[in-house]
C-alpha positions as CSV (number, residue, x, y, z in Angstrom):
1,M,-21.9,-5.9,4.4
2,L,-23.3,-4.8,1.6
3,S,-23.1,-6.6,-1.6
4,F,-22.0,-4.9,-4.6
5,Q,-25.4,-4.7,-6.4
6,A,-27.1,-3.4,-2.6
7,L,-24.6,-0.5,-3.2
8,L,-25.3,0.5,-6.3
9,A,-28.7,0.1,-5.4
10,I,-28.7,2.8,-2.5
11,L,-26.8,5.3,-4.4
12,L,-28.8,5.0,-7.3
13,V,-32.2,5.5,-5.2
14,A,-29.5,8.1,-3.7
15,R,-29.3,10.2,-6.6
16,H,-32.6,11.3,-7.7
17,V,-34.3,11.6,-3.7
18,E,-38.4,13.3,-4.5
19,G,-38.0,16.4,-2.1
20,S,-33.9,17.1,-2.9
21,C,-32.0,18.0,-5.4
22,Y,-29.2,15.3,-4.8
23,G,-28.4,14.8,-8.5
24,R,-31.3,16.4,-9.8
25,C,-29.6,20.2,-10.6
26,W,-30.8,21.8,-14.1
27,E,-32.9,18.3,-14.8
28,D,-35.7,19.1,-17.0
29,Y,-39.3,20.1,-16.0
30,N,-41.4,17.0,-14.2
31,S,-45.1,17.5,-13.0
32,A,-44.4,14.9,-11.2
33,N,-41.8,16.4,-8.6
34,S,-43.3,17.8,-5.4
35,C,-40.7,19.8,-6.1
36,H,-37.9,21.2,-8.4
37,C,-34.1,21.9,-9.4
38,N,-34.2,23.9,-12.3
39,S,-33.5,27.5,-13.6
40,R,-37.3,28.8,-13.3
41,C,-38.1,26.8,-9.5
42,G,-37.3,30.2,-7.9
43,E,-39.9,32.1,-10.5
44,F,-42.9,29.6,-9.6
45,N,-41.7,29.3,-5.9
46,N,-41.5,25.6,-6.5
47,C,-38.0,24.6,-5.5
48,C,-36.5,21.7,-3.8
49,S,-35.5,23.0,0.1
50,D,-32.1,22.6,-0.6
51,F,-31.2,23.5,-4.3
52,N,-29.4,26.9,-3.0
53,S,-27.0,24.3,-1.4
54,M,-27.1,21.9,-4.2
55,C,-27.4,23.8,-7.0
56,P,-25.4,26.5,-5.9
57,N,-25.7,30.0,-8.3
58,W,-24.6,27.9,-11.6
59,G,-27.6,29.3,-13.6
60,N,-26.6,33.1,-12.0
61,S,-22.7,32.8,-12.2
62,C,-20.2,32.4,-14.2
63,A,-17.8,29.7,-11.7
64,N,-17.8,26.2,-12.2
65,G,-15.8,26.5,-15.8
66,R,-19.1,28.2,-17.3
67,C,-16.6,31.0,-18.7
68,G,-16.9,30.9,-22.6
69,E,-19.4,28.5,-23.0
70,L,-21.8,28.9,-25.7
71,M,-24.9,30.7,-25.2
72,N,-28.0,28.7,-22.7
73,T,-31.0,30.4,-22.6
74,A,-31.9,28.4,-19.4
75,Y,-29.4,31.0,-17.7
76,S,-30.6,33.8,-16.2
77,C,-27.1,35.2,-17.2
78,Q,-24.1,34.2,-19.7
79,C,-20.0,33.4,-19.5
80,N,-19.3,34.7,-23.1
81,T,-17.6,37.4,-25.0
82,Q,-20.8,38.2,-26.5
83,C,-22.2,38.5,-23.0
84,T,-20.8,42.1,-23.1
85,Q,-22.3,43.4,-26.4
86,Y,-26.1,41.7,-25.9
87,G,-25.9,42.9,-21.9
88,D,-26.4,39.7,-20.5
89,C,-23.4,38.7,-18.8
90,C,-23.2,37.2,-15.5
91,A,-22.5,39.8,-12.2
92,D,-19.3,37.6,-11.3
93,Y,-18.0,38.1,-15.1
94,G,-15.3,40.0,-14.5
95,T,-14.1,38.3,-11.9
96,E,-13.9,34.8,-13.1
97,C,-13.4,35.1,-16.8
98,L,-11.7,38.9,-16.9
99,G,-8.3,38.7,-15.1
100,E,-6.7,42.0,-13.7
101,G,-6.7,44.9,-16.1
102,G,-9.8,43.8,-18.0
103,N,-7.4,40.8,-20.0
104,V,-9.7,37.9,-20.8
105,V,-8.6,34.8,-18.9
106,E,-10.1,32.3,-21.5
107,P,-9.2,28.3,-22.3
108,V,-7.2,30.0,-24.9
109,S,-5.0,32.3,-22.9
110,P,-1.1,31.5,-22.6
111,G,0.4,32.2,-18.9
112,T,-2.7,30.8,-17.1
113,G,-4.1,27.3,-15.7
114,G,-2.9,24.7,-17.6
115,A,-2.1,26.6,-20.5
116,S,1.3,28.2,-18.8
117,C,2.7,24.2,-19.7
118,A,2.7,25.2,-22.8
119,T,6.2,26.3,-23.8
120,S,4.2,27.0,-27.8
121,T,0.8,26.9,-29.5
122,S,2.8,23.9,-31.4
123,S,0.2,20.6,-31.4
124,S,3.0,18.6,-30.4
125,A,3.5,18.2,-26.5
126,T,7.1,17.7,-25.2
127,S,7.8,16.2,-22.1
128,T,8.3,18.9,-20.6
129,E,4.9,20.4,-21.1
130,L,3.5,17.4,-20.3
131,S,5.4,17.0,-16.9
132,C,4.3,20.3,-16.1
133,L,0.2,19.7,-16.9
134,A,0.2,16.1,-15.1
135,Q,2.0,18.2,-11.9
136,L,-1.1,20.1,-12.2
137,L,-3.5,17.6,-12.6
138,W,-1.9,15.9,-9.4
139,D,-2.0,18.6,-7.2
140,G,-5.5,19.5,-8.0
141,D,-7.1,16.5,-7.9
142,V,-8.6,17.4,-4.3
143,N,-10.8,14.3,-4.6
144,R,-8.0,12.1,-4.1
145,A,-8.2,9.7,-1.6
146,S,-6.3,10.1,1.6
147,S,-3.6,7.8,3.0
148,S,-6.1,7.4,5.8
149,Q,-8.8,6.3,3.4
150,Y,-7.9,3.5,2.0
151,T,-5.5,0.3,3.1
152,L,-3.6,-2.1,0.5
153,N,-2.9,-5.3,1.5
154,R,-0.1,-6.0,-1.6
155,Q,1.1,-9.6,-0.2
156,G,2.9,-12.0,-2.7
157,Q,4.8,-9.8,-5.5
158,I,4.4,-12.4,-8.8
159,A,7.3,-12.1,-11.7
160,Q,6.3,-11.0,-14.5
161,S,8.1,-14.9,-16.2
162,A,5.6,-16.6,-13.6
163,L,1.9,-14.2,-14.4
164,S,1.0,-17.4,-17.3
165,Q,0.9,-19.9,-14.2
166,H,-2.1,-17.6,-11.9
167,Q,-0.1,-18.8,-8.9
168,D,-2.5,-17.7,-6.0
169,L,0.1,-15.2,-3.8
170,A,-2.3,-13.3,-2.4
171,S,-4.8,-15.1,0.6
172,A,-6.6,-11.9,1.6
173,D,-8.2,-9.2,-0.3
174,L,-6.3,-6.5,-2.3
175,F,-8.2,-4.2,0.4
176,S,-8.4,-4.4,3.5
177,Y,-9.9,-1.0,4.2
178,L,-11.7,2.0,2.5
179,D,-13.6,4.4,3.5
180,E,-17.0,4.4,1.6
181,A,-19.0,6.7,3.7
182,G,-16.2,9.6,3.1
183,L,-15.9,8.7,-0.4
184,F,-18.4,7.6,-2.2
185,T,-20.7,10.3,-0.9
186,R,-18.5,12.9,-3.1
187,Q,-20.1,14.2,-6.4
188,T,-17.7,12.5,-9.2
189,Y,-17.4,9.1,-7.2
190,A,-21.1,8.9,-7.0
191,A,-21.7,9.7,-10.1
192,Y,-18.9,6.7,-11.6
193,L,-20.5,4.5,-9.2
194,A,-24.0,5.4,-11.2
195,L,-22.3,3.7,-14.1
196,V,-20.9,1.1,-13.8
197,D,-23.7,-1.7,-13.9
198,N,-24.7,-0.2,-17.5
199,Y,-22.3,-2.7,-19.3
200,V,-22.2,-5.8,-20.7
201,P,-18.3,-7.7,-19.5
202,S,-18.6,-10.0,-22.6
203,T,-17.5,-8.5,-25.8
204,G,-19.7,-9.4,-28.7
205,T,-22.6,-8.4,-27.3
206,S,-24.2,-5.1,-27.9
207,E,-24.6,-2.3,-25.3
208,V,-27.8,-0.8,-24.8
209,V,-27.5,2.7,-23.3
210,T,-31.1,3.3,-21.9
211,S,-32.2,7.1,-21.7
212,S,-31.5,6.5,-17.7
213,E,-28.0,5.2,-18.6
214,N,-27.4,8.5,-21.0
215,A,-28.6,10.4,-18.1
216,E,-26.0,9.3,-16.0
217,I,-23.5,10.0,-18.5
218,D,-24.3,13.2,-18.7
219,A,-23.9,13.3,-14.8
220,F,-20.8,12.4,-14.5
221,M,-19.9,14.7,-17.3
222,A,-21.9,17.2,-15.5
223,A,-19.7,16.2,-12.3
224,I,-16.3,16.4,-13.3
225,Q,-16.1,19.3,-15.8
226,G,-16.5,22.1,-13.1
227,T,-13.4,20.0,-11.2
228,D,-9.6,20.9,-11.2
229,V,-8.3,18.3,-13.3
230,I,-10.6,18.7,-16.3
231,T,-10.5,23.0,-16.2
232,K,-6.6,22.3,-16.2
233,L,-6.4,19.9,-19.4
234,H,-8.6,21.7,-21.2
235,E,-6.9,24.8,-21.0
236,F,-4.0,23.0,-21.8
237,L,-5.0,21.4,-24.9
238,A,-7.0,24.3,-26.3
239,Y,-3.7,26.4,-26.1
240,K,-2.0,23.8,-27.9
241,G,-4.9,23.6,-30.9
242,L,-5.9,20.1,-29.5
243,A,-9.1,20.7,-28.5
244,S,-12.1,23.6,-28.7
245,S,-11.7,26.7,-26.6
246,N,-15.4,26.1,-26.0
247,L,-15.5,24.2,-22.4
248,A,-19.5,22.8,-23.4
249,T,-17.7,21.8,-27.2
250,F,-14.5,20.0,-25.6
251,M,-17.2,18.6,-22.4
252,A,-19.3,16.9,-26.0
253,D,-16.4,15.5,-27.4
254,L,-14.9,14.0,-24.3
255,R,-18.1,12.4,-24.2
256,E,-18.1,10.9,-27.4
257,M,-14.0,9.8,-26.9
258,W,-15.2,8.3,-23.9
259,F,-18.6,6.6,-24.0
260,G,-19.3,6.3,-27.7
261,L,-19.3,2.6,-28.4
262,Y,-17.8,0.4,-31.3
263,S,-17.6,-2.8,-31.9
264,R,-14.8,-4.9,-30.6
265,S,-16.0,-7.9,-32.1
266,S,-15.2,-7.8,-35.3
267,G,-19.0,-7.7,-36.2
268,A,-21.5,-5.8,-36.6
269,A,-22.7,-5.7,-32.1
270,M,-21.8,-2.4,-31.2
271,D,-20.3,-3.7,-27.3
272,S,-17.4,-1.7,-26.4
273,S,-16.5,2.0,-25.5
274,G,-13.5,3.2,-24.3
275,F,-14.1,4.1,-20.6
276,E,-16.0,0.6,-20.2
277,H,-12.6,-0.8,-21.1
278,V,-10.6,0.8,-19.5
279,F,-12.8,1.4,-16.0
280,L,-14.7,-1.3,-15.6
281,G,-13.0,-3.9,-18.1
282,E,-14.5,-6.7,-20.7
283,F,-14.2,-10.4,-21.2
284,K,-13.1,-11.2,-24.5
285,N,-11.0,-14.3,-25.7
286,G,-11.3,-16.2,-22.6
287,K,-9.9,-13.1,-20.7
288,V,-9.9,-10.5,-18.4
289,S,-9.6,-6.9,-21.2
290,G,-9.1,-3.9,-20.1
291,F,-9.5,-3.5,-16.5
292,H,-7.6,-0.3,-15.1
293,N,-9.4,1.3,-12.6
294,W,-8.7,1.0,-8.4
295,L,-12.8,2.1,-7.7
296,T,-13.9,-1.1,-9.6
297,T,-11.5,-3.4,-8.1
298,Y,-12.5,-2.7,-4.9
299,L,-16.0,-3.1,-5.5
300,L,-15.6,-6.6,-7.5
301,E,-13.5,-7.8,-4.8
302,K,-15.6,-6.4,-2.4
303,D,-18.9,-8.4,-3.7
304,G,-16.7,-11.6,-4.2
305,D,-16.4,-11.7,-7.7
306,L,-13.0,-11.0,-7.4
307,N,-10.0,-13.0,-6.3
308,Y,-7.0,-11.2,-6.0
309,Y,-3.9,-13.1,-6.8
310,G,-1.0,-10.6,-6.1
311,Y,1.0,-7.4,-7.4
312,I,3.5,-7.7,-10.7
313,W,4.8,-3.9,-9.8
314,D,4.3,-1.1,-7.0
315,K,5.5,2.4,-8.3
316,Q,5.4,5.4,-7.1
317,P,3.6,7.8,-6.9
318,G,0.6,5.2,-6.4
319,I,0.5,3.3,-9.7
320,L,0.0,-0.7,-9.1
321,A,0.1,-3.5,-11.4
322,V,-2.1,-6.6,-9.9
323,Q,-3.0,-10.3,-11.1
324,V,-6.6,-11.2,-10.2
325,R,-9.0,-13.8,-11.5
326,W,-12.7,-12.5,-12.6
327,G,-15.3,-15.3,-12.0
328,S,-13.7,-17.6,-13.6
329,L,-11.1,-15.8,-16.2
330,Y,-7.9,-14.4,-15.3
331,K,-6.4,-10.7,-15.7
332,D,-2.4,-11.3,-16.1
333,L,-1.6,-8.1,-15.2
334,G,-3.7,-5.3,-15.0
335,S,-2.6,-1.8,-14.1
336,M,-4.2,0.9,-12.6
337,F,-3.8,4.5,-10.5
338,Y,-4.9,4.1,-6.8
339,G,-6.4,6.9,-4.5
340,A,-6.7,9.0,-7.8
341,S,-10.3,10.4,-8.4
342,P,-12.7,8.9,-11.4
343,E,-11.4,12.7,-13.1
344,F,-7.6,12.0,-12.2
345,D,-8.0,9.0,-14.1
346,L,-9.8,10.0,-17.1
347,A,-7.6,13.5,-17.2
348,M,-4.8,11.7,-17.5
349,Y,-5.2,9.1,-20.0
350,T,-6.9,12.3,-22.3
351,M,-4.0,14.2,-21.9
352,C,-1.7,11.0,-23.4
353,Y,-4.4,9.7,-25.9
354,I,-4.5,13.3,-27.8
355,T,-1.1,14.5,-27.1
356,S,0.6,10.7,-27.5
357,P,-2.0,8.7,-29.7
358,D,-0.9,4.6,-29.7
359,S,2.5,5.6,-28.0
360,L,4.0,5.3,-24.7
361,C,3.1,9.0,-23.1
362,R,6.0,9.5,-21.1
363,F,6.6,12.3,-18.3
364,N,7.7,13.6,-14.7
365,M,5.2,13.7,-11.7
366,A,5.4,13.9,-8.0
367,G,9.0,13.2,-8.4
368,A,8.4,10.2,-10.3
369,S,8.8,8.7,-13.6
370,V,5.5,8.2,-15.1
371,A,4.7,6.4,-19.1
372,I,0.9,5.8,-20.2
373,Q,0.2,3.5,-22.9
374,T,-2.7,4.8,-25.2
375,W,-4.2,3.2,-27.9
376,S,-6.9,4.3,-30.4
377,W,-10.0,3.1,-32.3
378,N,-10.6,3.4,-35.9
379,N,-9.2,6.3,-38.0
380,S,-11.7,8.9,-37.0
381,S,-10.0,12.5,-36.3
382,Y,-9.9,13.7,-32.7
383,G,-7.5,16.9,-32.6
384,G,-3.8,15.0,-32.5
385,G,-5.4,11.2,-32.5
386,K,-8.3,9.4,-32.9
387,K,-11.8,10.0,-32.4
388,Y,-12.1,6.7,-30.5
389,L,-10.1,5.9,-27.3
390,A,-9.1,1.9,-26.9
391,S,-7.4,1.6,-24.5
392,A,-4.8,3.1,-22.1
393,Y,-3.4,2.6,-18.7
394,P,0.0,3.2,-16.3
395,A,3.3,1.1,-17.8
């Protein structure tokens, strides 16, 4: 069985295969490459052979979430409201960005997509509105793992009163099976996996983000941008005035909110981010802090770095609280969605963080009552909350 590091190495190599556009769509020109995957490769007849299949019509179409973006000269046509004035709209601008009768269907339009869940333009979100949006995100998570793609072995249940005893009630791993071939080749999963080795778990040590790691963050944000869950989230938040109606601005804000660095060690070390804390977990004060993602749990367990002790509760629809030992440190209770795509987790936590910062966000989803707790970091404004997300998890 491949180790965690070996799997990552394979995936990282696969993302930048010479002669292929896999993981390279719209990269900057590099004369060292034998073929190219940018907007002008067709002009110079030097596109990689799989350019059309890997990078379908991005610069020539308004599909994949381009409606309402800022003008980008790298694209051969535009998808914003000014394109009709300048005569440079993409051929499918009308069908992709305009509704029947010529009514603009942009993120701020009422009655469409995520905006249809908003009962008013008030910046406050009701539980009814959040329930409606959460259901849209649940239904739109096409990358969610099917029940046949993973098997959980929950084993012993740990009483909340006994969490500090650290009694191992699970002799086997939590994951009996995961369909890596079917899941890890999906674009958002592959982009997520490329990020997991970029961080130092221990707080107090500054994170050094290299240019290649920044590129991997950009690739992850690009991968999730066109997904239905991010589109619906944007539409709702924009209509409520909690996010920019411009998709590019929204994605930039989302990137800063999740990947912006701050100090979690009361010092000068920029040692943490919302993404690291929530999705990957950290070591602080002799404990595992954060750690709320099922894929990270699987990878660490597979590599032998994580010992599963048992579960505390298992709620619908697919929310599990577990106790684990990572190396010599314990996470007494780590809650997470299981089976969900990386973009779903990020969208759900963002929904609650922006609409209900530093509080318990309650809503109904998939026939169940769900609650997510969020916490913020520092006092910089971000819509209805703060600029940096400190933590978010199912409660």
